[in-house]
C-alpha positions as CSV (number, residue, x, y, z in Angstrom):
1,M,70.2,-23.6,104.8
2,P,71.2,-20.2,107.7
3,R,68.9,-17.4,106.2
4,E,72.1,-15.4,106.3
5,M,73.3,-17.9,103.5
6,M,69.5,-17.0,101.4
7,N,70.8,-14.0,99.6
8,E,70.0,-12.5,96.2
9,S,73.8,-13.3,95.9
10,L,73.6,-17.1,96.8
11,L,69.8,-17.1,93.9
12,Q,72.3,-14.7,91.2
13,W,75.4,-17.7,91.6
14,I,72.9,-20.6,91.1
15,G,71.6,-18.5,87.9
16,R,75.4,-18.3,86.4
17,Y,75.8,-22.2,87.4
18,Q,72.3,-22.6,86.5
19,I,73.9,-21.2,83.2
20,G,76.8,-23.1,82.5
21,V,75.5,-27.0,83.8
22,V,72.6,-26.1,80.5
23,L,75.7,-25.2,78.3
24,A,77.5,-28.3,79.1
25,L,74.7,-30.3,79.0
26,S,72.6,-29.6,76.0
27,L,76.6,-29.9,74.2
28,G,77.2,-33.4,76.0
29,G,73.4,-33.6,74.2
30,L,74.5,-33.8,70.8
31,H,76.7,-37.1,71.1
32,F,73.1,-38.8,71.5
33,S,70.5,-37.0,69.3
34,E,70.1,-33.0,68.4
35,Q,66.3,-33.2,69.9
36,I,67.6,-34.4,72.8
37,A,69.8,-31.9,73.0
38,I,67.1,-29.0,71.9
39,S,64.9,-30.2,74.9
40,T,67.4,-30.0,77.3
41,L,69.1,-26.6,76.7
42,V,65.0,-25.0,76.5
43,A,63.8,-26.7,79.6
44,G,68.0,-25.4,81.1
45,I,66.3,-22.2,79.8
46,L,62.8,-22.3,81.5
47,M,64.8,-23.4,84.9
48,T,67.5,-20.1,84.3
49,M,64.2,-18.4,84.0
50,N,63.1,-19.9,87.0
51,I,65.6,-19.1,89.3
52,Q,65.9,-15.2,88.3
53,S,61.6,-14.9,88.8
54,M,63.0,-16.5,92.5
55,R,65.3,-13.6,93.0
56,F,63.0,-11.4,92.5
57,V,60.3,-12.7,95.1
58,L,62.9,-13.7,97.6
59,A,64.3,-9.8,97.2
60,G,60.6,-8.5,98.3
61,I,60.2,-11.4,100.9
62,L,63.4,-10.3,102.8
63,R,62.3,-6.7,102.7
64,G,59.8,-7.2,104.8
65,P,56.3,-8.2,105.9
66,S,54.1,-6.3,105.0
67,G,54.4,-7.3,101.2
68,N,54.7,-11.0,101.9
69,G,51.1,-12.1,101.2
70,F,51.5,-10.9,97.5
71,Y,55.5,-12.3,97.1
72,L,53.4,-15.4,98.4
73,S,50.7,-15.3,95.6
74,L,53.0,-14.5,93.5
75,L,55.0,-17.6,94.3
76,G,52.3,-19.8,93.5
77,F,51.5,-17.5,90.4
78,K,55.0,-18.6,89.0
79,M,54.2,-22.7,89.4
80,V,51.6,-22.7,87.9
81,L,53.4,-20.9,84.3
82,M,56.1,-23.0,85.3
83,L,53.4,-26.7,85.5
84,G,51.7,-24.8,82.3
85,A,54.9,-24.3,80.4
86,I,56.9,-27.6,80.4
87,A,52.8,-28.9,79.1
88,L,53.7,-26.8,76.6
89,M,56.7,-28.0,75.9
90,I,55.9,-31.9,75.6
91,V,52.1,-32.0,73.9
92,V,52.7,-28.6,71.8
93,L,55.8,-28.3,71.1
94,K,56.2,-32.1,70.6
95,L,60.2,-31.7,72.4
96,D,62.1,-34.9,73.9
97,T,61.2,-35.3,76.5
98,T,64.1,-37.0,77.9
99,G,66.1,-33.6,77.2
100,L,62.9,-31.7,78.7
101,M,63.7,-34.0,82.2
102,I,67.9,-33.0,82.0
103,G,67.2,-29.8,81.3
104,L,64.6,-28.9,84.6
105,F,67.0,-31.5,86.5
106,S,70.0,-29.4,85.7
107,F,68.8,-27.0,87.9
108,F,70.6,-29.1,91.2
109,P,73.8,-29.8,89.8
110,G,73.0,-25.1,89.9
111,V,72.0,-25.7,93.7
112,G,74.8,-27.3,94.7
113,L,77.8,-25.1,92.7
114,G,76.8,-21.8,93.4
115,T,75.7,-22.8,97.5
116,I,79.6,-24.2,97.3
117,H,80.7,-21.3,95.5
118,S,78.9,-18.7,98.1
119,Q,80.2,-21.1,100.7
120,L,83.7,-20.8,99.9
121,T,83.5,-16.6,99.2
122,T,81.7,-15.4,102.2
123,G,83.9,-16.4,104.9
124,S,80.7,-19.1,106.1
125,N,83.7,-20.6,108.1
126,E,83.0,-17.7,111.0
127,L,79.7,-18.3,110.8
128,A,80.1,-22.3,112.0
129,E,82.7,-21.3,114.4
130,E,80.4,-18.5,116.6
131,E,77.0,-21.4,116.8
132,S,79.5,-23.7,117.8
């Protein structure tokens, strides 16, 4: 992915599509079990919060090299918090693991749809023509 594409706007679109995918998967999970639907929704909300925190970290990194160490350490701390939240959902809240995995993996359709949207709206074809 070219550096010009990786910006806050892309993460904003990914976050928006992520919310839609999570809601659709949660409603689809109701056909199987209420526990799966709830677990999908909770894990999907966690992944949406992860994307929003990535916007903050990316904005800091793109500002310049002065604070990159802080933002990279914040990225590692965020990863530890995410793993802790997932462990909390499994061990303490005893959420359904199938729904939990569906909610966590809902990140990928959100990324795909957000990237397609970004490609279609930013005129990246012009970038490809300049490179060739």
